[in-house]
Phi, psi and omega in degrees: 000128182299151178289318182245161181232149177305138180090346180290144179253137181247119178053031179056023183236321185245138171251123180286128178261307178191159174283136181241355179184159179209137176235190183293330188245348186206161172244146180241131183237149167273124181234158177246117178288145184304326183238337193250013175081200187283140175220169173255137179242122177261119182246125182280135187291321183290121178286113184292132178268340178227158178296329180296320179295318180293323178298323177295320178297323184275006179298332177298317179296320179297316179297313182298325181294341179267350183248068183278124179195146180301340180257015174236138180302143182258133179270134180253325188203151174218136185195190178245148176232130177268126182216118178053042177080005179242153177256129178242134173279146177212159166216154180251150186208182180305131173265125180250103184301334182289346179080205184274159174298326178303313180294319180297317178300315181295334183293344178281353178059231181277353175280146175278148177295146176300138183301317182298325178290321178298316180296321178297319176299317178298318181295314181293324176297318180292327177297319177295312184293330180297329177296316179291316181292337180273358179289166178240110352287166181302145175254128179252143185285311175075001178210047178282126179194167184303330181289342182252015174242124184259150187238137171225168182225151175210180178300337180274351179122209188275142179231130183250141169228130177279135184229185175054069175269024183297335179256003182296149183205143173286136181285163172297123185297342180271315183264343185061029180237162174214166177292152188266132170218172176133204188249122179303138185104333175246016179245141183277175183303321184293343178294336177292344176255020177062044179234131176231154182198180175300325179294333176289323174298320178299317176304314183297321176296316179298318178296322178295314180296319178302315180298315182295325184280332190238347189063023178225150171277147182299326176232084194288346186266006179290135173209185186300336180285346183273354180299125181094359181237102184275000183298331181295338180274352184271350175291147177300137177292132178290125182303130179298335180292343175296326181265335186218105184291349178279353176278111184276169183302325181295315180291322178298321179297321178298316181294320178300319181290322177300323189255023177296138183296323179270124183302330181292340180271354180271172168299139184289333180199179185292330180295320178296318177295318180302319181301318180289322178295323179294327181277346180289139177228140179296151180291161181289340179292143180291126181294148178265149171273112189253148174252133180288119176268354186263351181234077184300339178264026174050101181060036182283357180292337179238129179294151181224138186292328184210158179269151181227142169264088187297325181294318178295319179294321178296319179300314181296318180294321180292318178299317179295322179298316181294326177294315181294329182286000179287349177224148181303325182292340183262004187295321180296316178294321178300320179295319177299315180295323179293322176298319177300318180296317181295322181295337181261343177216086188304334180298340181292339185301312181295325185282331187236020179302315182295318177305311184298316181297315182290319180297321177296335177271358180082023183247129177285141180269135187299330184278351183299321183296331182263006180297139180227155181305334181296340178296346183259006183301326179229075185292000000 
């Protein structure tokens, strides 16, 4: 049973609109601030019995407030909420209408994501991670994966924010290591020996990019039974170009270095990886739109809790956006809804880029008044 309900008011400041995500330790809601518009609210599931326990839960908010960067979610507020005689810690942060990278990746169905978009996601993720890795001592995320990378859209294109620093930890300043936690499949071989480092975060970024480019995990047979058995990492990595001919040798070389079995052979931190991604340039050949022949169950490389009809959801969000854009007061909400639609149907970006840019500026688009449902026949 959810902790909060739609329509509920928190501290006379936030109105709960709906739940947008749930993890093992917390629920995330879209809320509307009384004066500052939509935000995301993370509410911790464990009802704290002492202030010390709640303060430990809110350590993520404290950490995020020290890591300010356009590619990291921004924390606005942290406090306590009383519910049914229990106290829950919560904090509010940037709301990203596009949702998670996992959802955006799945919206491509059997088509592979464009290589240039994958590289842009990698660069923005590394810019965020470089801030943490550049701290003294370095802070490692320890749970980088598509579900913890948030996506937004604007007239300028795609915008990434790294989120969920709940497992982040400062490394030992002498060894530059920390204990290993996170998600199997996005953890390197040394994590089986309870070791984490900046190079382990680099592995997770590499595994994420490999998945986005190929619809396959670099080591697909890992599961809970493999914990403690590093032999699965000793098999040669399957070249990503086998699955996606648009992956050129330069990009393939970057992925090989990210996913090297020995941490010493990897990029030492996100900044080193970012430098190579910044220098990568797409080939002069026109990229092909490819369909994954290796995942007959469409994005089956990663398990998913429920099925979605992304086209139908995009249609509904787009229709709602156009209705809201009929008045100046509804433009901000319309822009949020349009971002939601784009995240579920990427082809909409080219068609509605101008709308999104103008709505974010508070300007009504002249074609909005003439919009008709037939415009959604092929979203």
